[in-house]
C-alpha positions, 0 to 999 in steps of 0.5 A, spaced: 476 727 794 484 728 793 488 727 799 493 732 801 500 729 803 504 734 807 512 733 806 516 731 811 520 736 815 527 737 813 532 733 818 526 728 821 525 723 815 525 716 817 524 718 824 518 715 828 514 719 832 513 717 839 507 714 841 501 719 844 502 719 852 509 716 852 514 722 850 521 720 849 525 722 855 532 725 853 536 720 857 534 714 861 537 713 868 538 706 871 533 704 877 535 703 884 535 695 883 539 696 877 544 700 880 544 695 886 545 689 881 550 692 878 554 693 884 553 686 887 555 683 880 562 687 881 563 686 888 562 678 886 567 678 881 572 682 885 571 677 891 572 671 886 578 674 882 581 675 889 580 668 891 583 665 884 589 670 884 591 670 891 593 663 892 596 663 885 600 669 887 602 665 894 604 659 890 609 663 886 612 667 891 613 661 896 617 658 890 622 664 891 623 663 899 627 659 903 624 653 907 625 656 914 622 662 911 616 658 909 615 655 915 616 661 920 611 666 916 607 661 911 602 667 909 607 672 907 607 674 900 614 678 899 620 674 901 626 677 904 630 674 898 629 671 892 632 664 891 632 662 884 636 656 885 629 652 888 627 652 880 634 648 878 633 644 884 626 642 883 628 641 875 634 636 877 633 633 884 625 633 883 626 629 876 622 635 873 626 634 867 624 627 865 617 628 867 616 634 863 617 630 856 613 624 859 607 629 860 607 633 854 607 626 850 602 623 854 597 629 854 599 631 847 597 624 844 591 624 849 588 631 846 590 630 839 586 623 839 580 626 843 579 631 839 579 627 833 575 622 835 570 626 839 569 631 833 568 625 828 563 622 833 559 629 835 559 631 827 555 624 826 551 625 832 549 632 830 548 632 822 546 625 821 539 622 823 539 614 824 536 609 828 539 610 835 542 616 834 539 619 841 540 613 845 548 613 843 548 621 844 545 620 851 550 614 853 556 619 852 552 624 856 551 619 862 559 618 862 559 625 864 555 623 871 560 617 872 566 619 877 572 616 875 573 613 882 567 609 881 571 606 875 577 605 879 577 597 880 574 595 873 579 599 870 585 597 874 583 589 873 582 591 866 589 594 865 592 588 868 588 583 864 590 586 858 597 587 859 598 580 859 596 579 852 598 586 849 604 588 853 604 596 851 597 596 854 599 594 861 602 598 867 606 604 866 605 604 858 604 611 854 599 608 850 595 605 855 595 612 859 593 615 853 587 611 851 584 612 858 585 619 858 581 619 851 576 615 854 575 620 860 575 626 856 571 623 850 564 625 853 565 632 855 568 633 848 562 630 844 557 634 848 561 640 847 562 639 839 555 636 838 552 643 840 557 647 836 556 642 829 548 643 830 549 651 829 553 650 823 549 652 816 546 646 813 547 650 806 554 650 806 554 642 807 549 641 801 553 645 796 559 641 798 555 635 797 552 637 790 559 639 788 561 632 789 565 632 795 564 625 799 562 625 806 569 624 809 571 630 805 565 634 807 567 633 814 575 634 814 575 640 808 569 644 810 565 643 816 571 641 821 575 648 819 568 652 820 568 649 827 575 651 829 573 656 835 569 650 838 575 646 837 580 651 840 576 651 846 575 644 847 582 643 846 584 648 851 579 644 856 582 638 855 589 640 855 588 643 862 584 637 865 589 632 862 595 636 864 592 636 871 590 629 872 593 625 878 588 620 880 589 616 873 597 616 873 597 614 880 592 608 879 595 605 873 602 608 873 605 603 879 608 597 876 609 591 881 617 593 882 615 600 885 619 603 879 616 609 876 617 610 869 613 615 864 610 619 870 606 625 869 607 631 872 602 631 877 604 624 879 611 627 880 608 633 884 605 628 889 611 624 890 615 631 891 610 633 897 609 626 900 616 622 899 620 627 903 622 622 909 625 626 914 628 632 910 623 637 907 624 641 901 618 645 901 621 651 897 623 646 891 615 643 892 613 650 891 618 651 885 615 645 882 608 647 883 609 653 879 613 650 873 607 645 873 602 651 872 606 655 867 605 651 861 597 651 862 597 658 864 601 660 858 596 656 853 590 659 856 593 666 855 595 665 848 588 662 846 584 666 851 580 670 845 579 663 841 576 660 847 571 666 848 569 666 841 568 658 841 564 659 848 559 664 845 559 661 837 553 657 838 549 663 841 551 668 836 551 664 830 
């Protein structure tokens, strides 16, 4: 018995017909619940954006006011006249010319060392199986649950004892504060990069090993460049966290004589706001806060695309 095959109608080849009883609508309309959810999401984002932008704008505009204007009308956004001399006064008399360099050295060293050690540890924990792998990983995760305030007393005493035998690890030293910053940031860095390294293709690593690459070359020349979006994202988070850190410098950068050296910028802002005595300089304080915010804001604006790519990399791979 022969089967007759009907040729497809021109223009409809490859088009799957709609199931019987379920005609395909010409257009779909969003339901009332979808419209309500979309409206609520936009309203929430609008409120959240206002909560973030308005305080930032208030601080910047207050840095251009005079002290009397800040006291008389503190909530106004538009100043009567622009006082650009507030920034020069905060830069010179507030000591920001020195603390900016100190902060760049401390944060730069802390971020670079955190990224190096964190990515190496995360790569080994994510790509190699060995006894105690999960235990070490969970110990690093436990560091995320420990508030830094709970470690204040042992950290203070440990710095005091260590500084007696190793002077550059004592109070008021660059190296000491950099190592503390690294220890403070390492847990989240390993947690973030561990998930990112697990998404990288195994075939590339196997091909490199077959070609004769060592495990060190494999990490630095193959896997680390592939993890660039994740490195940039976690690097931005570490820059923001270490730049805005104030508790650790206040705890560990106060030598016995009361002399403050190598003070990070957050510590200088605290000193500018609370050590004014009977003479207030609110405009200079707001100018200092603005100068402290601008570098971090500029870094995020420049690398915002890389940050978004790093955060979504583990999902899209």
